[in-house]
C-alpha positions as CSV (number, residue, x, y, z in Angstrom):
1,M,-39.8,-40.8,-5.5
2,S,-40.1,-38.2,-2.8
3,D,-36.9,-39.5,-1.1
4,N,-35.0,-39.0,-4.4
5,A,-36.4,-35.5,-4.8
6,S,-35.4,-34.6,-1.2
7,S,-31.9,-36.1,-1.6
8,N,-31.4,-34.1,-4.9
9,K,-32.3,-30.9,-3.1
10,Q,-29.7,-31.6,-0.5
11,E,-27.0,-32.0,-3.2
12,Y,-26.5,-28.4,-4.1
13,P,-23.2,-26.5,-4.5
14,K,-22.0,-24.6,-1.6
15,A,-20.8,-21.0,-1.8
16,S,-17.3,-20.7,-3.2
17,D,-14.2,-19.9,-1.2
18,F,-14.0,-16.5,-2.9
19,M,-17.5,-15.6,-1.6
20,V,-16.8,-17.0,1.9
21,Y,-13.5,-15.1,2.4
22,G,-14.8,-12.1,0.6
23,G,-17.8,-12.1,3.0
24,L,-15.4,-12.3,6.0
25,L,-13.5,-9.3,4.8
26,A,-16.8,-7.4,4.1
27,Y,-18.1,-8.1,7.6
28,F,-14.8,-7.0,9.2
29,A,-14.8,-3.9,7.1
30,G,-18.4,-3.2,8.1
31,L,-17.5,-3.5,11.8
32,L,-14.6,-1.0,11.4
33,L,-16.9,1.3,9.5
34,L,-19.6,1.2,12.2
35,I,-17.1,2.0,14.9
36,S,-15.6,4.8,12.9
37,F,-19.1,6.1,12.1
38,A,-20.2,6.2,15.8
39,S,-17.0,7.1,17.6
40,P,-16.1,10.8,18.3
41,Y,-12.4,10.6,17.6
42,W,-11.9,11.7,14.0
43,L,-10.0,14.8,15.2
44,Q,-8.5,15.3,18.6
45,S,-6.3,17.9,20.4
46,F,-3.0,17.2,22.0
47,E,-3.4,16.8,25.8
48,E,-0.4,18.9,26.6
49,T,-1.9,21.9,24.9
50,F,-4.8,22.1,27.3
51,S,-7.0,23.2,24.4
52,S,-10.7,23.8,25.1
53,F,-11.5,21.7,22.1
54,K,-11.0,18.0,23.0
55,N,-12.2,15.8,20.2
56,M,-14.9,15.4,17.6
57,G,-16.5,12.8,15.4
58,L,-19.0,12.9,12.5
59,W,-21.9,13.4,14.9
60,E,-20.4,14.5,18.3
61,Y,-18.2,17.3,19.6
62,C,-16.4,17.5,23.0
63,F,-15.4,20.7,24.6
64,D,-13.9,21.8,27.9
65,Q,-15.1,25.3,28.9
66,F,-15.0,26.4,25.3
67,R,-16.0,30.0,24.5
68,F,-16.9,30.7,20.9
69,P,-15.6,34.2,20.0
70,N,-18.3,35.1,17.5
71,Y,-21.2,34.3,19.9
72,Q,-22.4,37.6,21.4
73,F,-23.3,36.1,24.8
74,D,-20.7,34.8,27.3
75,H,-21.6,31.1,27.1
76,L,-19.3,28.2,27.8
77,F,-19.7,25.0,25.9
78,D,-18.7,22.1,28.0
79,G,-18.8,18.3,27.7
80,C,-19.7,16.0,24.8
81,N,-22.8,16.7,22.8
82,W,-24.6,15.5,19.7
83,I,-24.3,18.0,16.8
84,F,-28.1,18.2,16.6
85,S,-28.5,18.8,20.4
86,H,-29.9,22.1,21.8
87,E,-26.5,22.8,23.4
88,L,-24.7,23.1,20.1
89,Y,-27.6,24.7,18.1
90,L,-26.2,28.2,18.2
91,I,-22.8,27.2,16.7
92,R,-23.9,24.2,14.5
93,E,-23.3,26.2,11.3
94,W,-19.7,26.7,12.3
95,L,-19.2,23.1,13.6
96,V,-20.6,21.5,10.5
97,P,-19.5,23.3,7.4
98,G,-20.5,22.2,3.9
99,W,-17.4,19.9,3.3
100,L,-18.1,18.1,6.6
101,M,-21.7,17.5,5.5
102,V,-20.3,15.8,2.3
103,V,-18.1,13.6,4.5
104,Q,-21.1,12.6,6.7
105,T,-23.1,11.8,3.6
106,C,-20.4,9.7,2.0
107,V,-19.8,7.7,5.2
108,T,-23.5,7.2,5.8
109,L,-24.0,5.9,2.2
110,A,-21.0,3.6,2.6
111,L,-22.5,2.2,5.8
112,I,-25.9,1.6,4.2
113,L,-24.4,-0.1,1.2
114,S,-22.1,-2.2,3.4
115,I,-25.1,-3.5,5.5
116,I,-27.1,-4.3,2.3
117,S,-24.1,-6.2,0.9
118,Q,-23.6,-8.1,4.1
119,V,-27.2,-9.2,4.1
120,L,-26.9,-10.5,0.5
121,I,-23.6,-12.2,1.3
122,A,-25.2,-14.0,4.3
123,C,-28.1,-15.2,2.0
124,I,-25.6,-16.5,-0.6
125,V,-23.4,-18.3,2.0
126,C,-26.4,-19.8,3.9
127,R,-28.2,-20.6,0.7
128,Y,-31.4,-19.0,1.8
129,P,-33.8,-18.9,0.1
130,L,-32.2,-21.9,-1.8
131,R,-34.0,-21.7,-5.1
132,L,-33.6,-17.9,-5.4
133,V,-29.9,-18.1,-4.6
134,L,-29.1,-20.9,-7.0
135,E,-31.1,-19.3,-9.8
136,Y,-29.7,-15.8,-9.5
137,E,-26.5,-16.4,-7.6
138,W,-24.3,-14.7,-10.2
139,L,-26.5,-11.6,-10.1
140,L,-26.6,-11.5,-6.3
141,S,-22.8,-11.8,-6.2
142,G,-22.5,-9.0,-8.8
143,I,-24.7,-6.8,-6.6
144,C,-22.4,-7.5,-3.6
145,F,-19.4,-6.7,-5.7
146,I,-20.9,-3.3,-6.8
147,G,-21.8,-2.6,-3.2
148,Q,-18.3,-3.2,-1.9
149,V,-16.7,-1.1,-4.7
150,S,-19.2,1.7,-4.0
151,C,-18.4,1.5,-0.2
152,A,-14.6,1.8,-0.9
153,F,-15.3,4.7,-3.3
154,F,-17.5,6.7,-0.9
155,L,-15.0,6.1,1.9
156,F,-12.1,7.3,-0.3
157,L,-14.0,10.5,-0.9
158,A,-14.7,10.9,2.8
159,V,-11.2,10.4,4.1
160,S,-9.7,12.5,1.2
161,I,-12.0,15.5,1.9
162,F,-11.7,15.3,5.7
163,G,-7.9,14.8,5.5
164,G,-7.6,17.9,3.3
165,E,-10.0,20.1,5.2
166,A,-9.4,19.2,8.8
167,Y,-6.7,21.8,9.4
168,R,-8.6,24.8,7.9
169,K,-8.1,27.9,10.0
170,D,-11.7,29.0,9.5
171,W,-13.0,25.8,11.2
172,M,-11.4,24.7,14.4
173,M,-9.3,27.4,16.1
174,Y,-5.6,26.6,16.6
175,P,-5.5,23.7,14.1
176,Q,-1.8,23.2,14.9
177,Y,-2.9,21.8,18.3
178,N,-5.0,19.1,16.7
179,Y,-4.3,15.8,15.0
180,I,-6.3,13.2,13.0
181,S,-7.2,10.4,15.4
182,W,-8.0,6.7,15.4
183,S,-11.7,6.9,14.2
184,F,-10.4,8.4,11.0
185,G,-7.8,5.6,10.8
186,L,-10.5,3.0,11.2
187,C,-12.4,4.5,8.3
188,V,-9.2,4.3,6.1
189,C,-8.8,0.6,7.1
190,S,-12.4,-0.1,6.4
191,M,-12.0,1.4,2.9
192,F,-9.1,-1.0,2.1
193,F,-10.9,-4.1,3.5
194,H,-14.0,-3.2,1.5
195,L,-11.7,-3.0,-1.6
196,F,-10.1,-6.4,-0.8
197,A,-13.6,-7.9,-0.3
198,A,-14.7,-6.5,-3.7
199,V,-11.7,-8.2,-5.4
200,A,-12.6,-11.6,-3.9
201,I,-16.3,-11.3,-4.7
202,F,-15.4,-10.2,-8.3
203,F,-13.7,-13.6,-8.9
204,D,-16.7,-15.3,-7.5
205,T,-19.1,-13.3,-9.8
206,R,-17.0,-14.0,-12.8
207,N,-16.9,-17.8,-12.2
208,L,-20.7,-17.9,-11.5
209,Y,-21.4,-15.9,-14.7
210,E,-19.3,-18.3,-16.7
211,N,-21.1,-21.3,-15.2
212,R,-24.6,-19.9,-15.1
213,E,-26.1,-22.4,-17.6
214,Q,-25.0,-25.3,-15.5
215,S,-26.5,-23.6,-12.5
216,N,-29.8,-23.2,-14.3
217,S,-29.8,-26.8,-15.3
218,L,-29.3,-27.8,-11.7
219,V,-32.2,-25.7,-10.6
220,M,-34.5,-27.3,-13.2
221,Q,-33.5,-30.8,-11.9
222,M,-34.1,-29.8,-8.3
223,Y,-37.4,-28.0,-9.0
224,P,-39.0,-29.8,-12.0
225,T,-42.3,-28.0,-11.5
226,Q,-40.6,-24.7,-12.3
227,R,-39.2,-25.8,-15.7
228,A,-41.8,-24.0,-17.7
229,H,-41.2,-20.8,-15.7
230,M,-37.4,-21.2,-16.2
231,T,-37.8,-21.8,-19.9
232,H,-39.9,-18.7,-20.4
233,H,-37.8,-16.3,-18.3
234,M,-34.3,-17.6,-18.5
235,G,-34.2,-19.0,-22.0
236,V,-32.8,-22.4,-21.1
237,P,-33.8,-25.8,-22.6
238,L,-36.9,-27.4,-21.2
239,Y,-35.0,-30.7,-20.6
240,P,-31.2,-30.8,-20.0
241,S,-29.2,-33.0,-22.3
242,Q,-28.7,-36.6,-21.2
243,S,-25.5,-38.5,-21.1
244,S,-24.9,-42.0,-22.6
245,H,-25.6,-43.5,-19.1
246,G,-29.0,-41.9,-18.9
247,G,-28.1,-39.2,-16.4
248,Y,-28.2,-35.4,-16.8
249,L,-25.1,-33.6,-17.7
């Protein structure tokens, strides 16, 4: 009897190809987003201009003997520093205007949602914990879909705002000497890959939702001691219908 029960628990459906490929896209998008989030090359100056501003990211600025004209003391800002460092404290308000804070917030939220979605995708693909995944797989897949769509939306806001505001004359001096660099490009690519992942996961969610009753019946066969719990909370029959050969449909 125990051998039959253990063999039944091994015969569970694997994750669909939509979820597997959607997960691969989501993980690749998350990697691109992480690199873009941490790298200081959203905006960069042309080398031939010999500008004192070198490059910047969401959280770091690099200068070469930069003198801020509105600072009353003759202080040169040099090297790469975190925006919350003591070195950049005096000019932080100029370095991080309100629109850039919005960009930072959007990218941070996108990264958090991407990581949460990746954890859920890993649980679904690995079937762990098994009973929870089989019982609520359509719901977990739907959460992953919403997470991927939200990531793409926040990244769209971030790249749109940054692309429109990066050449403001009241921000970086001599904006004609600067250009949007590869960290920004990785963020754009991450946005599209999150969107592609969302499309793949959407088809998985739709199929799972349409077949959720069969999935609930499978869970009751694999975990018979939980039938009363399933009947009360999921509203499914206590015993699945039997075929003419005596097996469960």
